[in-house]
N, C-alpha and C positions, 0 to 999 in steps of 0.2 A: 723551484728547488726540487731536487731528487727527493722524493717520498721515502727511500731507503736511508739516504744520509740525515733526513729530517728526524726519522726514528730513533737514529742513532745518537744525533746531538742532544736531542731532548733529556735523556736520562745523564749524558756526560757533564751536560751545564748544570742539571739540577743538583748532580753530587759536588760538583764545585761552588755552586751558589750557596748550597745550606751549610757547608762546610764553615766552622768557626772564622772569622776574618776582621778585619778592621772594620768593615760597614757593617757586619752582623753584630760586633760589639757594641758600636756606637748605637745600633737600633735597639740592643738591650738596655743600653744605659739610658737613652731618651725613653725609653718606655717605662723604665721605673721612676725618671725624674719628672717627667711632664705628662705622660699617659700616651696612648696610641695615637688619638686624633691629631694632637698638635705634633707627634714624630712624623706624621704624614709630610709636611713642609721639607723635614730633613731628607726624606725618603724621595720626594720631587727631584732635589739637588742631586741625590745620588744617584738616581736614576738617568738623569739629564748627564751626568757624566759618565757612567758607564756606556750610556749610546754614543757619546763622544768618543769615548776610547776605543769602543768596538769599530766606528766609521772610521777613525784614522788608523787603527790598524789595518784594516782593510785596504786603506787607499796608500799605506806605506810610510806615513808620517811616523807610525811607531818604530820602526826600524831606524830612522834618524836619531830618536829620542833613546833607543836602547844603544846605539853606538856612541851616543855623546850623553852619558848618564850625568854631567854636570849640568844638563838642562833641567833635571828633575830637583835639583839641589833647592832652588829658591822655593818653589812650591812645597816641596815635604818639610823644610824647616819652617816656613811661614805657617803653613797648616799646621805642622806638629807643635808649633809656639802658640797657637790659637787656641788647640784643644787642651794643651796644658793649662792655660789662663783659665779655661772654662772648668777644668776639673779642679783647680785650687779655689775657683770661686765657689763650686757646689760644695766642696769639702768644709768651708768657712761659713757657709749658709746657716741659717736657723734651721731646725728641723720643720719640714713641711706639713701642712695639715693633710694628711692622707685621706681624709673624709673627702676632698677635693681635688681629686688627681689634674694635674695639668695646670698648677699654680705657678710653676717656676717661670720667672721672667726672661722668657727669650722671645724675640721678634721673631716673625715668619722669614724676612728675609735672612737673619742671621743662621736660621735653622736650614735654609736653603744652601747658602753659602758653604755650612758645616758640611753638608752632605756631599755638594758638588767637590769640594776642595779634597774630602777624604778618597772619592773616587778617583779623579783625574791625577793625583799626585802620588798615587800607590804603584810604583814600579811594577810588582808581581802582577797586579791587573794587567797593565799594557803587555808585560811577557806572556801571561795567559792568553790574552787574546790574538797577539801576535802568533803564539803558537797552537790555538784552536782553531781558530776561524779559516785560514786559508785551504785547508785540506776539505773543508766542507762547500767550498765554491767550485763550481764547474766552470770552464773555459767556454763551454759551447752554449752556455745559457746566460741571459743578461745580468750583469752584476748588480744592479741597483735592485731588480726583483727579489735576488737572492738574498742581499745585503737586507732588504726591508723584511723578509721572512725571518731571518734569523733575529733582527734586532726586536720583532715581536715577541719572540720565543724568549730573548733574553732578558728583555725588561719585564715581560710577565713573570717569569721564574723568579726573577730577582727580588720583585715587590711581593710575590708570595713569601719567600725567605725573609725579608725583611719585616713583614707583618708578624710573621711567627715569633722572630725574636722580640720585637716589639712588645707583643703580648705576653711574652715570657718575663719580660721586665716588669710589665704592668702587675701580672699575678705574683711576682716575689713581693712588690712594694705592698700589695693588699695581705700577703703573709706576715712581712715586717710589722705592717699595722696593728693585725691581731694579736702578734708576738709581743706588742709593746716596744718595736724597735724603730719607731719614726726616725729617733737620734741617729741612727745608724743609715738611714735610706740616701742622704745627701753624701756621706763618708763613702757608701759603697761605688755610688754612681760616680763622685767625683774620681776615686781611686780607678774606676775602668777607664774614665775619660782620661785621665793622666797616661794610662796603659796605651790606649789608642795613639794619643799624641806622642809618646815615645816609640811606639811601634812605628808608626809613620815617620817619623825622624831618622831613625837608625835602619829602616827596612830597605 
C-alpha cells in the first residue's frame, strides 16, 4: 500500500474510531459492569464484525446492503432487542460487589455475539467503510495485500479505542464505589445498554 495514503488513513480512521458511537458506548458500559478483562470477549466479537464489514465493503457487498436497507432490518431489530433486554436485566439486578469487578453473569459467547451483532448491524458503519476505504485502494497494486494492511490498521486502532472506553467505564465504577454509589452502577450501565439498543434499532 502507498505510504502516503497509509499516513493519511491512520489519523482519519483514528478520529472516526475514537468518536463516541454504539460500539464505544458498549465498551464503556461493559467496562463498568463486568470490567475490562471480561469485556475483551465483546471486543473480539466487535473487531471480527468490523473486519467483516470492511472486507464486504471493499468487495462490493455493502453497496447491495445500502441499496436494499431492508436487509438490515432483521439484524438491527434483533440486535437492538437483545441489548434492550440486557439493559433491563442490568437495571433490575442487585447492586454488584464493586470490590470484585467482573462478577456480572454473562457468558463469553454472549459477549462475543453482543459485540459482533453491534458491529455488523450498524448501517452507519457500513456507509463509513464504503465511503472511506475505496479511495485508499490503488488499482495498480494487489487488492488483498492492500486490504490486509488496512485491516491491520483498522483492527489495531479500533481495539485501542475500545480499551480506552472500557477502562473509562472501569474507573467510573471505582469512583462510584468510593462515593457509595454501588446501587447506581447497574442502573447507569443498564441505561447505557438500553441507549445502545435503541440507537441500533432506530439508527
